[in-house]
N, C-alpha and C positions, 0 to 999 in steps of 0.2 A: 277613774276613767271619765274623761270629758268627751262625750259622743260628738258634740258640736266641734270641737277642736279636731278629732279625727275625720269627720266629714269635710270640714274645710280643707284639711290637708289632701284629702282624695280629691276634692274639686280642683285644687292647684295642680295636682299631678295630672288629672284629666285635661286640664287647659294646656299643660305642657305637651301631652301626647297629641291633642288636637292641632296645636299650632305646628308640631312637627310634621304630621300627616298632611296638614294643608299647605305647607310649604313645599313638601315634595310633589304634591299634586299640581300646585301652581308652576313649579319649575318643569313640568313635563313638557318636552318639545323646546324649551328654551335653549338647552345646551346644544341640541342638534342643529338649530337654526343659526346660532352665533358661531360656533366653533367647528361645525362640519362633522362632528362626531355623532356616534349612535346614542340615542336616548336610552338611559340605563334605568329609568324609573318604571317599576313594576306597578301598573295602574291598579290592578286587582288587589295587590297586597296593600297598597296605600288606602284603597277604599275600605278594606277590611279594618285596617288600622284607625281610620277615621270614624267608622261606625262603632268600633270597640271603644274608643275615646268617648264618643256621644253616649254609649251606654253606661260607661264607668261614671261620666258626669252625672247622669240622671239617677243613678243608684245612689251616689253620694248625696245628691240633693234630697233624695227620699230619706236618707238617713239623718240629714240635718232637719228636715221637717219633723221626723219622729222624735229627736231629741228635744225639739222645742215643744212638742206636745207633752212629753214626759215632764219637762221642767214646769210647764204650766200646770199639769195635774199635780205635782209635788207642792206647788205653791197653794193651789186650791186646797189640798188637803191639810196643810199646816195653818191656813187662814182661818 
């Protein structure tokens, strides 16, 4: 099991979630002003998604740092 690979995959997933939530937030109001239709973006849900993606990113970053520390400790023990 490679912890660094798992953490990097999690970082990539967090980035996808972050971009999706940011895109939804950025498009809020754009559809209503251009097409005359009601805006269907739920801002509170998108903010929760944005904060969730941010937390997911930081958790995976901490996992990556821990994997690096474990690898350094193993190198020190074998040297």
